[in-house]
N, C-alpha and C positions, 0 to 999 in steps of 0.2 A: 572496555570494548565489548559489545554485544551483538551476535550475528545470531539470525535466525530465519526459517523458511516458511513461507505460508503456502501451503500446496492448493493448486485449484487454479482455475481461469481468475487472473486478475480483475477487480470489479473497482469502477470509479465511484466518487461520491456524486450520487444524483440529486437533482435539484430538489428543493424541500415542496411537498404536496401540500395542498390546503383543502381543507373541507369546512363546510358551514354547519354550526350546530345550533338552530334557533337564531338568536341576534349575535353570535359570536363566531368568528373565524378561527380555527384552528390549523397550525402548520405542523408538519409531521415528516419525518424521515421514510423512505421506502422500505419495504421489507428487505429487499435484496442488499441495500445498502448496510441495514442493520444487521442483517446475518453475516455480511463479509467483515464489518467491524467486529463482531462477536468472535469470528475466526482468527483474526488478527489478533486479538487480545488473547485467546486461547493459546495460539503458537508462540506468544511472547512468554506467556506463564509457563508453557511446558520449556521452553528452552532455557529459561533463567530462573528453574526452581531454587528458592533460598536467597534470592536477590530480589527482594520485594519492595525496596527502598526506590521511589522515583528519584532521578537525578535532579539535582536543585540548580546546577549552573548553564551556562551555555551548552547547546547540543549539536552535533553535526550529524547528519543523516545520509545515507545512500540507498536508494531503493533501484533494484534491477528487477523490473518486470518482464517474465517470459510468457508470451502467449501463445497458444496453438497455432500450428501451421494448418491452414484451410486444407482440406482433402482434396480437392481439385488441383493443388500445386503440382508440376512436374517435378520428376525425382530430381532433375538438375537444379531447379531453382529450390526445392526442399534442402537439398544440400548446402546450397549458399545460405539460406535462413539459418540452418541449424549450425553453422560456423560464424554466423555473426557479419557476413558478409552484405546481408539484405536486412535491414531492421525494419521494425514495426511503425509505421508511419500512419496508421489509421486511427480510428477512435478506438478506445477512449483516450482523451488529453492526458498528458502526463501532469499537469497540475491537478486535475480530478482525481487521478490516481494517488497523488501524495496527499492531497487533502482527506480522501478515507483513512490512509493509513496514519496519518498524522493526528487525526481526531479519534481513531481508535486507542491509540496509544497516550491519549491525555489522562493523566492521573494514574498512570499505569507504567509507564517507562521513564516520564517525566512529569513534573507538576503541571505544566502548561504547553501547548505547542508553541507559544510566543518565545520559549527558550532557544527554538531551533534557529540557528543562526548561520547554518551552512546546509544546503539541501541540493542532493544529486539525484536526478531521478532518468535512468535509462529503460529503453524499451526494445525487446527483441523478440524473437520466434524461437521455439523450442517444442520439442516433441512432448516435453514434461511441462505443462502451465504451472507458474508457481511465481512468487515474489520473494526475493531475498533481501535482507533489510539488515542493514549495518548502522548502529548507535553507538556514538562515542561522547563522552563529556570533552568539551574543549578545554584545554589547560592553557594558561599564560603563565610563561616564566617570568 
């Protein structure tokens, strides 16, 4: 099992952008998404120094995303958000968060994200924005 944390506001996978170059149309990923995916890779590399072999079998992943609490929130509501009694129900969507993280860890934590057979994504509020990721290989007896 591998656990690591990516500090900073969670970023979802953005839609691909397109640009025209002469007769060709080129698609690319936004800079914000690319930077976040690089941060995820770096955080993974720091957490698992020496374990540089991607997992080969089935993979289970849990993603806990903690978003900053809006500054305008009352003290009472802030406390409820910090204790998990009020969850994050706004954008970005959980599936787009997972997509950014799963794509970033392709060929790093596992050979391909098609190996992920179980995925759990949770969204919370916190005073410390971050994403906590747990990856483990699924073992069959």
